[in-house]
Every structure is written in structure tokens, then in C-alpha cells.
Phi, psi and omega in degrees: 000334186248078180273136177293155181284119194295338184280353189294290189286335175292327179287333182298325181298329180291326182267350181297321180298317178298320181300315180300320184297315187265356184302316184294341183287336185219016185288320183254133178240098179295160183257135178204159182294147179215151181267006184290339178227164181305132184301328183289336182262341180231071180291340183219056188289152177287143176288152175293158180277190184261171178272124179235125187262348180289148174288122184294156181294329179295320180293328177287318183297319182267017170058047181306315180300329178280334180279327186305317182290345187271325182191149176243358183082014182304138181089354180254131174256129179245121176278131176249102178271107191195218182267017186094172181225130178283104184289347182268359177299136185305330181268358179244350187300129178090359182241008185239123174285165178299317179067202185217146179249103181280346173289325178261346183069035185215158175299153176106082172256016187267038168217164190212121180272335187255348182076349184297310180294326177296318178299316178299310181297323182292326177293336179272305196238013181295128185273169181282137172229130180302135178089353181247125181284336182282144174200145177287165184273340181229072186292350176272359184282150170261130183261131172255105184277130176235110190266116184234351188198153167245004179276134182257117183281337186289134169276130181079027177286171181298330183262012179067126184277096178272344182074014181245169180122151180287152175208157181274170175285161177303322179296320179288326175299317176299318179297326180293323177296317179295319179299316181297316180295318178288347184262009174096006177289129175275331180232135179243113182263122180238104178261027176238152185232151172242145181260014179215156180271106181260124183305320180298322179290316179300317179292324179294320177299313179297321178300314182298318185285307191279316186276318184259352177071028181274159166258128177254121180246127185224142172288149182275350178105163188235036186246019174287135179247140186291333184282309185258343180068024181217153175292124185282159170056044172254110187299140175077005180235120181286142178298155180218145179279347187243345181212150176263156172300156186299148175244133185246143011274003182304327184279353178288155180301137174067014172267135179280104178274128191240124172263178185235145174239162179259191184294339179274355182091003181266153177302134175300134186308320183276351181293124189292158186238133178172173178294346179278359174278117183255321181217161172235161181205164179304131180215357181261122183044057177272130177282135177204169185284155170246170181299152179075292178190173177085181188216158177209165178266136181233152177227136177138169181288347175300327182270347176280321181306313182294337177290326173289321178297321178296321178296320177298319179295318178301315183290313183294329178297325182284339180213078185299343179283353178292150173281162179297323179290329178293316179298316181296317180297324181290322178295320179289318182293333183258005179294144177286126181302144176237175181300144179106194183288173180300321174233078181275171183280343181263319187241359181062227178278348177132193179281124180303140183224094183299327182294315179294320179301325183276335188250338184281138179277113182231160170301163181298325180204173179169177183241359180210168178295149183295147181285154177292155181295123183293151178290145181297130181287146179263130178257109182303320182295317178297321177298317180296318178298319181294323179293318179296318178299320181295316182292314180293326178297318179296317179298316181298321180295321181292314179298317179297320178297317177296318179299318178298318178297316179298316182296319179297318179297322180294320180299311182300319182295318179299315178300319179295319178298317182294318181293324178295319180295319179299329182264012185054038175062023174278159179300151183296341182259009179286150177294147181291153180294152179294144181255128176284129181281146176244156180270118179270152176288152179300150181302336179299331180297319184286332183263353183287139177290154177296144179287146178276142177280130181302146177294000000 
């Protein structure tokens, strides 16, 4: 029932070459001081990226032009728990709330030293600008920035994964999730990962889901290795060639764990593998915004997660009465199947498909894909009656036709007899018999007044 749209992955090959050509223009973002954020908070801020005018492959793969007329995500607030969001970027201006900075313990998460959170937010809510091919998938969304880290988890990101940067403790991270839920966010995007299950984080996620009705979308992490097939250096968990140790919060119940694919439609090598992978989205050399202005290419599941968050916002915006579990189920039910099982460890339920999620008619909720429409049952008695009616109907039509012909013949015969008698049975082309003339009274007789009778 869930066939992928055939033009998707074949079309990716056409844009892959364009990606390679322009990749070098924005792949690396060196770090240098900038006045775009307070000097005390960004002592070594990333430089902005370059301007790239080509339409990115992710926007082509997920049919952004077809999705735009259906929904913009208006009315939905998405919390981006990350490195902050630059509210002054031209494509985010007017769509970013002040938020909160948990690194400083003060209001104001609407600046970004690393560009990572800005890139995530731009994939969700970046608005259209003439001459720029990049655009977010849900430009009507409002972004709530929650700044918890300057550490970049992605391997091969535009800003280079140095493994350095400040980050909050798990308890403060849990506080950030609660803050997002309490501040009106319907969707919480977390493109940062933990390699252990912290009770405070688990409780915060459950609070956001069950008490506040939020959807939590989390990247599954980028620590899969091609050699061992396992996330390295996780205490107490033996390596496995087929699955990675759990990544949190993606591994928590009812969290949408998102893996990444590249331009060819294959799982990104570093995208982790496990039962906690629910959906996949573009994550290899994905174009996104940088702080201040400009764009760069990023790789990793961090950039795949916001595409799922955007899809959830698009769907929820069209029907605000849906529950969080209904929205998640629809995204999973309408995902384009990928290699492996229906819910496999590499691709989950498949590639997120915003267009199908918005257009396919599904039940309000459910736990599995809708069943195919059953074939109509055959009723032998009804079939026999239909056959008898058909046979009797044909006979009736024949008898009726004969009766009409006989009636028409009788009418014609009656007319012919009457005309024959009027002609004394002479042929119809014989000359008429001579008519004897009579003497008529003068016309004065007819116009004369009646005579008066003498008194």
C-alpha cells in the first residue's frame, strides 16, 4: 500500500552532480571573532558561510514545491534544543522567539556561536528569499531557541567536529526539555545525543509527551562505524555488527528517532543502527544556514531530525486537534519504504514523506498501516438472480419488439384500407373522376339583408 514516489531517488542523481560542484564553496566554516553575538559568549565564533543559489537536493527529494501550497506549519512552535539560533539570519528573521540560554543561565537563546542550531532551525522555518535556492520546509513555524551546548556532535559537519565546546549537565538538559514544553512548543527537536539513560532526562521527555502533549524528535547519533558496526567506548555494552547501543533521547518510548540518508538514498555511514530508528531523512551534505548569513553543507543525523520536525509541524498545522501520537503515527504510516523490514534497524519505517502525510486519507489514529480495501464478496443467490433478470429481460425486449412491429403493421393496414375505399380501390396515381358543376346563387343573395315582414 505504501509505494515510494518513483521520481524521488532517481531525481537525486541529477542533483548530486550539482552538489559536488558547489560543495567546496561552503563545506568548511572557519572560526573567527564576530560581533553578531555578545563577545563574552562567543569568544571564538564561527564565520558565516557563503551564498549558494542552487536548490538543494533535500528540498528536491522531499518535494518542497508540492508541499508548500498544502501547509506552512503556521501556528506551530518548534523548540530547537541546540547551540542557540541566530534570530538575525535573513531567512529566520521574525520567526525566532527570545528563548533561554542554559549555558549562561539567562534569558536569550536567540544567538548562536557555532551555527549548528541555526542550521537546524533553518531547515525547519527558513523563509523564501529571491535568488536563494535554500528554503525551510515549514516557513510558517515559530522557533523557540533553547541553548544548551556549543559542542557539535556531527562528524563531518560544516564547522568540523572538534569535539570541543561547552555543554550543560544531563540535569540541566532535562530542565531545558521541561522549559520547552512549558513554553508552548508543540514539537521539541533535539539534534544532540546522550550515550546513557539519565533518569532526569527520561522523566523530562515523558513530562513533555504525556503532560504537555508534545512530540519529541531526536537524532539517533553519528557514531556508527563501518568496521565494527557499533558505537565505540560505551561502558557495559558489547559491540555488535548489526546494531548500535541505544542513543538517548531517541531510544525513549514514543520519541521519533531519526537516522540519515545521503544523495543516493543509502543510509549515511555514520548514522547509528538500532530499533530506536523510526524514520530517516536527508542528512548527507545537506545545505543549511549558518550564523549571521550564508549557508554551508552539513552531514549527520542532526540535520535529518529537523526535516522530520518540519513534517510534523506541517501536518499538525492542518489539523490542530490531532494528538501527538496521531501525528507520529501518520508520519510513520506514510513514510516511503526503504530496504529492510517495515520497521528495520537502519531505516525505521522509511523515508519521511511530508507530501504523503498531508494528502493521504488515513484513520485518525492507529498502530499500524491501514489494511488494503477488501475485495467485494460474491453472493451466489444474487448472481443467479442477476442472470435470470438478464435472460428474462432479453426475452421481454424481443416480445415487446415483435408486438410493436405488429401494432405498427395494423395501423398501416387500417390507413391503407381507408384510403382505398375513398378512391374506390383505384390506384393512387389514377386521374380523379370528373366533377359535375352546379349553378350557385349570386353573391348578392348572401350579402342581402333579410327582408322585413309587412306589419
